[in-house]
C-alpha positions in Angstrom: -28.1 -1.0 1.2 -27.9 2.2 2.3 -31.1 4.7 1.2 -29.2 6.6 -1.3 -28.4 3.2 -2.7 -31.5 2.1 -3.1 -33.2 5.1 -4.9 -30.5 4.9 -7.2 -31.3 1.5 -8.0 -34.6 2.1 -8.4 -34.0 4.9 -10.4 -31.4 2.8 -12.7 -34.4 0.0 -13.0 -36.8 2.6 -14.4 -37.4 3.1 -18.8 -38.4 6.4 -19.7 -41.5 5.7 -22.4 -44.0 8.2 -23.1 -46.9 5.5 -23.0 -49.6 7.3 -24.6 -47.3 8.1 -27.5 -46.5 4.2 -27.2 -50.5 3.2 -27.2 -51.0 5.5 -30.4 -47.8 3.9 -32.2 -49.1 0.3 -31.0 -52.5 0.7 -32.4 -51.8 2.4 -35.2 -48.9 -0.8 -36.3 -51.9 -3.0 -35.9 -54.2 -0.8 -38.1 -51.6 -0.5 -40.4 -50.8 -4.2 -40.6 -54.3 -5.1 -40.9 -54.8 -2.7 -43.6 -51.9 -4.1 -45.6 -52.6 -7.5 -45.3 -56.3 -6.8 -46.8 -55.1 -4.9 -49.7 -52.3 -7.2 -50.5 -54.9 -10.4 -50.6 -56.0 -11.6 -47.1 -54.7 -13.1 -43.7 -51.9 -15.3 -46.2 -50.2 -12.0 -46.3 -48.1 -9.8 -44.5 -48.9 -10.5 -41.1 -45.6 -10.8 -39.9 -45.4 -7.0 -39.7 -47.3 -7.5 -36.6 -44.2 -8.2 -35.0 -43.4 -4.8 -34.7 -46.2 -3.7 -32.4 -46.1 -7.1 -30.4 -42.2 -6.7 -29.4 -42.8 -3.2 -29.2 -45.3 -3.7 -26.4 -43.6 -6.1 -24.9 -40.5 -3.9 -24.8 -43.0 -0.8 -23.0 -45.3 -2.1 -20.9 -43.9 -5.8 -20.2 -45.5 -9.4 -20.5 -48.9 -8.2 -19.5 -49.0 -5.2 -21.8 -47.7 -7.7 -24.5 -50.4 -10.7 -24.2 -53.3 -7.7 -24.3 -51.5 -6.4 -27.8 -51.6 -10.3 -28.5 -54.6 -11.0 -28.1 -56.0 -7.4 -29.8 -53.5 -8.0 -33.2 -55.2 -11.7 -33.5 -58.6 -10.4 -33.3 -57.7 -7.4 -35.7 -56.6 -9.9 -38.4 -59.1 -12.6 -37.1 -62.6 -13.4 -37.3 -62.9 -10.0 -39.6 -60.0 -10.1 -42.0 -60.8 -12.9 -44.9 -58.1 -15.5 -45.8 -58.2 -14.6 -49.6 -59.5 -10.6 -50.0 -60.6 -11.2 -53.9 -62.7 -14.4 -52.9 -64.1 -12.9 -49.6 -63.2 -16.4 -48.0 -63.2 -15.9 -44.3 -60.8 -17.5 -41.2 -62.2 -20.6 -39.5 -62.4 -19.7 -36.0 -59.5 -22.5 -35.3 -57.2 -20.7 -37.7 -57.2 -17.2 -35.8 -57.3 -18.6 -32.5 -54.3 -20.5 -33.0 -52.3 -17.1 -34.3 -53.4 -15.4 -31.0 -51.9 -18.2 -29.4 -49.0 -18.0 -31.2 -48.7 -14.2 -30.7 -49.1 -15.0 -26.9 -46.3 -17.7 -27.1 -44.5 -15.5 -28.5 -44.8 -12.1 -26.2 -44.5 -14.4 -23.5 -41.0 -15.9 -24.4 -39.5 -12.6 -25.9 -41.2 -10.8 -22.9 -39.2 -13.1 -20.7 -36.0 -12.7 -22.5 -36.3 -9.1 -22.0 -36.7 -9.1 -18.4 -33.6 -11.4 -18.0 -31.7 -8.5 -19.9 -33.1 -5.6 -17.8 -32.3 -7.7 -14.4 -29.1 -8.7 -15.3 -28.5 -5.0 -16.6 -29.8 -3.5 -13.4 -27.3 -5.9 -11.2 -24.5 -4.9 -13.6 -25.0 -1.4 -13.0 -25.8 -2.2 -9.0 -22.2 -3.7 -9.2 -20.8 -0.6 -11.3 -22.4 1.3 -8.5 -22.5 -0.6 -5.1 -19.9 -2.1 -2.7 -21.5 -5.4 -3.0 -20.0 -6.3 0.7 -21.8 -3.4 2.3 -24.5 -2.2 0.2 -23.0 1.6 0.2 -22.0 3.1 -2.8 -18.4 1.8 -4.0 -15.0 3.9 -5.3 -17.0 4.2 -8.9 -19.5 6.2 -7.9 -17.7 8.4 -5.5 -15.4 9.5 -8.8 -17.9 9.8 -10.9 -20.2 11.8 -8.2 -16.4 14.0 -7.4 -16.4 14.3 -10.9 -19.9 15.4 -11.8 -19.9 17.9 -8.8 -16.5 19.5 -9.7 -17.5 19.4 -13.5 -21.0 21.3 -13.3 -19.2 24.2 -11.5 -22.1 24.7 -9.2 -20.4 24.4 -5.7 -18.1 27.1 -4.6 -16.3 24.3 -2.8 -16.4 20.6 -1.9 -14.7 19.2 1.0 -14.1 15.5 0.9 -13.0 13.2 3.9 -11.7 9.7 3.9 -11.4 7.8 7.0 -9.2 4.5 6.8 -10.1 1.7 9.5 -6.7 1.6 10.9 -6.8 -2.1 12.6 -9.6 -3.8 10.2 -6.3 -6.1 9.0 -5.6 -6.9 12.9 -9.3 -7.8 13.6 -9.6 -9.8 10.4 -6.5 -11.9 11.5 -7.1 -12.5 15.1 -10.7 -12.7 15.4 -12.4 -13.5 11.9 -13.2 -12.1 8.3 -16.9 -11.7 9.5 -16.2 -9.7 12.4 -14.0 -7.2 10.7 -16.8 -6.8 8.1 -19.5 -6.4 10.0 -17.0 -3.7 12.0 -16.6 -1.9 8.8 -20.4 -1.8 8.0 -21.1 -0.9 11.9 -18.3 2.4 11.0 -20.1 3.1 7.6 -23.3 3.1 9.0 -22.1 5.1 11.9 -20.6 7.9 9.1 -24.1 7.7 7.3 -25.7 8.7 10.7 -23.2 11.6 11.6 -23.1 13.0 7.9 -26.8 13.0 6.8 -26.2 15.9 4.4 -23.0 14.2 3.0 -22.8 11.4 0.8 -21.1 7.9 2.3 -19.1 5.4 0.4 -17.1 2.3 0.9 -13.8 3.4 -1.2 -12.0 0.2 -0.4 -12.0 -2.6 2.0 -11.0 -0.2 4.4 -11.3 3.7 3.7 -14.7 5.3 3.5 -15.1 8.5 2.0 -17.6 11.5 2.4 -18.5 14.3 -0.2 -19.6 17.5 1.7 -20.7 20.3 -0.6 -20.3 23.9 0.7 -18.0 22.7 3.6 -14.9 24.0 3.7 -11.4 22.2 4.8 -11.2 23.6 8.3 -15.2 22.9 9.2 -14.5 19.5 7.8 -11.0 18.6 9.7 -13.0 19.7 12.8 -16.4 17.4 12.0 -13.5 14.6 10.9 -12.1 14.8 14.4 -15.9 14.8 15.8 -16.3 11.8 14.1 -13.7 10.1 15.3 -14.3 10.7 18.8 -17.6 9.0 18.1 -15.6 5.9 17.5 -13.6 5.7 20.5 -15.8 3.2 22.3 -15.9 -0.4 21.5 -18.8 -1.7 19.3 -20.5 -5.0 19.9 -20.3 -7.9 16.8 -22.0 -10.8 17.9 -21.6 -9.6 21.6 -17.9 -9.2 21.0 -16.3 -6.1 21.7 -14.2 -4.4 18.9 -12.0 -1.5 19.4 -11.7 0.5 16.1 -9.3 3.0 15.2 -10.1 5.3 12.7 -7.8 7.9 11.2 -9.0 10.8 8.4 -7.9 13.2 6.1 -9.2 16.2 4.3 -9.0 17.9 0.9 -10.9 20.7 -0.8 -11.7 21.8 -4.0 -10.9 24.6 -5.2 -8.4 25.4 -2.5 -5.8 21.9 -3.4 -7.2 21.1 -6.8 -9.5 21.5 -9.5 -9.2 18.2 -11.4 -11.9 15.5 -10.3 -9.1 12.6 -10.5 -6.1 14.7 -9.4 -8.9 15.7 -6.3 -8.6 11.7 -5.8 -5.2 11.5 -6.2 -4.0 13.9 -3.3 -6.8 12.6 -1.1 -4.9 9.5 -1.3 -1.7 11.2 -0.7 -3.6 13.2 2.2 -4.4 9.8 4.3 -0.8 9.0 4.0 0.7 12.3 5.4 -2.0 11.8 8.2 0.0 8.1 9.2 3.5 9.6 8.7 2.9 12.3 10.7 1.1 10.2 13.2 -1.8 12.4 13.4 -5.5 11.8 13.8 -6.9 14.1 11.5 -4.9 16.1 8.5 -5.9 18.9 5.6 -4.2 18.0 2.8 -0.6 20.0 2.6 1.4 20.7 -0.3 5.0 21.3 1.3 4.5 17.3 2.8 4.3 15.9 -0.4 6.8 18.1 -2.0 8.8 16.0 0.8 7.1 12.8 0.6 7.9 13.3 -3.6 11.7 14.1 -2.8 11.5 10.6 -0.6 10.2 8.8 -3.7 12.8 10.0 -6.0 15.6 9.2 -3.7 14.0 5.7 -3.5 14.1 5.3 -7.7 17.7 6.8 -7.2 18.4 4.3 -4.9 17.6 1.7 -7.0 18.8 3.6 -9.9 22.1 3.2 -8.1 21.8 -0.4 -6.9 21.2 -1.5 -10.9 24.4 0.7 -12.1 27.0 0.4 -9.7 27.0 3.7 -8.4 28.3 3.3 -5.0 31.7 3.0 -3.5 33.4 2.0 -0.2 35.5 3.9 2.4 37.2 2.5 5.3 37.6 3.9 8.6 40.7 2.6 10.5 40.3 1.3 13.9 43.3 2.2 16.5 45.4 0.5 19.0 45.8 2.7 21.9 48.9 0.6 22.9 50.6 1.3 19.8 48.8 3.8 17.8 48.9 1.5 14.6 45.9 0.2 12.4 44.1 -3.0 13.1 41.4 -3.1 10.7 39.1 -1.0 9.3 35.0 -0.5 8.8 33.9 -0.5 5.1 31.0 2.1 4.9 28.9 2.6 1.7 29.6 6.4 -0.2 28.0 7.0 -3.2 30.7 7.6 -6.3 28.7 10.6 -7.6 29.3 13.5 -5.6 25.9 14.7 -6.7 24.0 12.5 -4.1 25.3 13.6 -1.3 22.1 15.7 -0.8 21.2 12.3 1.1 23.0 11.0 3.5 24.3 7.5 3.9 22.4 6.8 6.8 19.3 7.9 5.3 19.7 5.8 2.4 20.1 2.7 4.5 16.8 3.3 6.4 15.3 3.8 2.8 17.0 1.1 1.7 15.5 -0.9 4.7 11.5 0.4 4.1 12.1 -0.4 0.5 13.6 -3.9 0.4 16.8 -3.1 -1.1 19.1 -3.4 2.2 19.7 -7.3 1.4 21.3 -6.3 -2.1 23.3 -3.3 -0.8 24.7 -5.4 1.9 25.5 -8.3 -0.2 27.1 -5.7 -3.0 29.5 -4.1 0.1 30.3 -7.9 0.9 31.5 -9.0 -2.1 33.0 -5.5 -2.8 35.2 -5.9 0.2 35.8 -9.6 -0.6 37.4 -8.3 -3.9 39.2 -5.5 -2.4 40.6 -7.6 0.5 41.8 -9.9 -2.6 43.9 -7.0 -3.9 45.4 -5.7 -0.7 46.8 -9.1 -0.1 48.1 -9.0 -3.8 49.9 -5.9 -2.3 50.9 -7.8 0.6 48.8 -6.1 2.9 46.2 -8.4 5.6 43.7 -5.9 6.6 40.8 -7.0 8.9 37.4 -5.6 8.0 34.2 -5.2 9.7 30.9 -5.0 7.8 27.7 -3.6 9.1 24.4 -6.0 8.8 20.9 -5.3 9.4 18.0 -7.5 10.7 17.3 -8.2 6.9 19.8 -10.5 6.4 19.6 -12.7 9.1 16.4 -13.8 8.2 17.7 -14.6 5.1 18.6 -18.7 5.3 20.7 -18.4 2.0 22.9 -14.9 3.6 25.2 -17.4 5.2 25.9 -19.3 1.7 26.3 -16.3 0.0 29.1 -15.1 2.4 30.9 -18.4 2.1 30.6 -18.1 -1.8 32.0 -14.4 -1.8 35.1 -15.7 0.9 35.8 -18.6 -1.2 35.4 -16.8 -4.5 38.2 -14.5 -4.1 40.4 -16.5 -1.7 39.6 -14.1 1.5 40.7 -16.0 5.2 37.4 -15.7 7.3 39.5 -14.6 10.4 39.5 -11.2 8.8 35.9 -10.9 8.2 34.1 -9.2 11.0 30.6 -8.7 10.9 28.9 -6.1 13.2 25.1 -6.3 14.7 23.3 -4.2 16.8 21.0 -4.8 19.9 18.1 -4.0 17.7 18.9 -6.9 15.0 18.9 -9.4 18.0 15.4 -8.1 19.1 13.5 -8.4 16.3 14.3 -12.1 15.8 16.7 -13.6 19.0 16.3 -17.2 18.3 17.4 -17.0 14.2 19.7 -14.1 15.0 21.8 -16.3 17.3 21.3 -19.5 14.7 22.7 -17.3 12.1 25.6 -15.7 14.7 26.5 -19.4 15.4 26.9 -20.4 11.9 29.1 -16.9 10.7 31.3 -18.0 13.9 31.6 -21.6 12.6 33.4 -20.2 9.5 35.7 -18.2 11.7 34.2 -14.8 10.9 34.6 -12.8 13.8 31.3 -10.8 15.3 30.8 -7.3 16.9 27.9 -5.7 18.8 27.5 -2.5 17.7 26.2 0.9 19.9 26.9 -1.0 23.2 24.8 0.6 25.6 22.1 2.3 23.7 19.8 -0.3 24.7 18.2 -1.7 27.9 19.5 -5.3 27.3 23.2 -4.5 26.9 24.1 -6.3 30.0 21.7 -8.9 28.9 23.0 -10.1 25.9 26.6 -9.8 27.6 25.9 -12.4 30.2 23.8 -14.7 27.9 25.8 -14.7 24.3 29.3 -13.1 25.3 31.0 -16.1 23.7 29.5 -15.2 20.4 30.9 -11.9 20.2 35.1 -11.0 19.7 34.4 -7.3 20.0 32.0 -4.3 21.7 31.5 -1.1 20.3 30.6 1.5 22.8 28.4 4.2 20.7 29.2 7.8 19.9 27.0 9.3 22.2 28.7 7.8 25.4 31.8 9.1 24.3 30.9 12.4 23.9 30.0 12.2 27.6 33.5 11.1 28.6 34.4 13.6 30.2 31.7 14.0 32.5 33.2 12.2 35.4 30.1 9.8 36.1 29.8 8.9 32.7 33.9 8.1 32.6 32.9 5.6 35.8 30.4 3.7 33.6 32.5 3.4 30.7 35.4 2.2 33.0 32.6 -0.2 34.6 31.9 -1.6 30.2 35.4 -1.6 29.3 36.3 -4.3 32.5 33.1 -6.2 32.2 34.5 -6.4 28.0 37.9 -7.7 29.5 35.8 -10.1 32.0 34.1 -11.8 29.1 37.4 -12.2 27.0 36.3 -9.9 24.5 38.1 -6.4 22.9 36.3 -3.0 23.0 36.2 -0.4 20.4 35.2 3.2 21.8 33.6 4.7 18.3 33.3 8.5 17.5 36.4 9.5 18.7 37.1 13.1 18.1 39.0 14.7 20.7 42.8 14.2 22.0 40.9 14.3 25.9 38.7 11.6 24.8 41.7 9.7 23.7 43.5 10.0 27.3 40.6 9.2 29.5 40.2 6.1 27.3 43.8 5.0 27.2 43.1 5.2 31.0 40.5 3.4 31.5 42.0 0.5 29.2 40.4 0.8 26.3 41.8 -2.0 23.5 40.9 0.5 20.3 39.1 3.6 18.8 37.6 4.6 15.8 36.7 7.9 14.9 37.9 11.6 13.4 40.7 12.1 15.6 43.1 9.6 13.8 41.5 9.2 10.4 38.3 10.2 8.4 36.7 7.1 6.5 39.2 6.6 3.8 39.0 5.5 0.0 40.9 2.3 -0.6 44.4 4.3 -2.3 43.9 6.9 0.5 44.3 4.0 2.9 46.9 2.6 1.5 48.5 5.8 1.7 47.7 6.1 5.3 49.4 3.3 6.3 52.8 3.8 4.0 52.7 7.4 6.1 52.5 5.3 9.7 54.9 2.5 8.9 57.4 5.6 7.9 
C-alpha cells in the first residue's frame, strides 16, 4: 500500500467524537438513571436506562471504556441504592456484583459487535478506494479526486496523464499472471517516485493515471515522455528480465474540458488517439476526436446498412483481348443511397473487417450475386461472376457450406462462380486457406489470385499452389507503369509464367489505349478497367452486352 493510501485508510478508520463532552454525557446519564431509580422505588426499577451510557461509552471509547463505565454504573446503582426506597431495604453484595458482571458481559458483546462492524466498514471503504491487487488508489478514488479538484475551483489548471502498459497482456500470456502483476506494480512504484507532487492511481489493470495540479498540458506531456524514457530498460521480476512498453496521453482542465466526468471520457479518448497515431505521448486533440466520431458514425451507418439492405451490386466487365468480348464480370459492392458516397467502398470494407461485419457483407454479396445470376440465366445470359473474399471467410468453418447452399438454392452452376483472393489472405493462415480453396475447387468454383505481384511471395505461391488458381490478376499499380520498358518486360515475364502453369492472366485497372496495345503484344488474356467499362448495375450491364452484340 502506498503512503498516501495508508494515510487515507487511517483517516477512514478514525471516528470524530468530542471526548470531554462524551464523558460528561456518560456521567450525567448514570447520575440521572440512579436518581430516577431511587425516586421510583429502588434498584428494581428503571435500571434499563443504564444501557444508554453503556452502549454510548462502547461506541466512543471501545470495550475498555465500556468496561470502566459498566463498573461505575454498577457501583452507582449497587451498594448505595436500596432495593426498596420506601422501606430502605439495601441490596445484598451478590446482587449488585452480579449486575456489574452482566453489564461487563453486555459491554464486551456489544463492543465486539461494534468493532466487527467498524472493521467491515473500513474494509468496504478500502475496497471503494484501493486497488487490492496493487495497493494503490483505484479508479473510484481517481474519479472522486478529479471531480473534487475541478468542482472546488481552487486550481487555475490541472493536467492529468494516463499511461497504458501496452504489453502487459503479452507478459500475462507468455510468462505468467503473477509476473505481469508484479511488472505493473513496478511501473506504479516508478511513477510514484517520479511524480512526487502528483497523485498516482491504478485506474485499470493496465492503466495508470496521474493528477498534477497547476501543471499545463505541455509540461505534463514533456514529463510523460521523460518518465517513459526511464522505463526503457528491462526490469527484473524474480530475476527474470521484463521489458515494459508504455504509451501516454495528457488532458488538461480547463483547456480541454471543465467537467470532471467529461475530462475522464476525453482522457480515455486521448490514449486511443495515442495508439492510433502510433505516438509515444499525445495531448488530447479535438480534431482527432471529430475524425474518430466520424469513424464510429460510419460503423453505425455500416451496421444500419447491413440490417436494412442498403447495398447494391455493380459489375465490371472482363474483356477478352483476342475478340473484345465480355467473358465475365467482377461483382463490386455499392451504396444504394447516393448520400453515402462520402465513404468509399474500400474504406467501408476496411471498417467492416475491423468491426467484424465483413462476413455478413460477403455473404450478402454471394447471395445477391447468386440471385442475379439466376435472373440472367432466365433471360438467357450466361455470365460468370467473380467475388472478392477476405481472410475472415476462410477462417469460418461454415463458409464453404454456405456457398454450397446458395448455389443450390438459386440453381447456379459452380463453374460460373469465381472467388478472388489476395496474397495477404494466404499469408495470414496459409494452411487453413489452402484447405478451404481445395474444398471450393472441388465444388467446381474457379479461383483467382488477386493483386498478383504486390507481395514478396508472389512467385512462391505461383510455384507451390499454381494448380489451385485458374486466374492471376496483375494489380493496377503495375499496369500504370507498363509504358516503362523495364516494367513492361517484368509484366511480360509474369504473363509467360502464368501461361506455363496453365492459368489465364487478367490485367486490372486498364485505362488507356497504350496500355491495351502493350498488353495485347505481351499476349495478356483478359483486361478489366475503365478503358472498356466502369462498373455497371445489372440493367446497365445488360444494355452494354446488347450493344456489344449489335
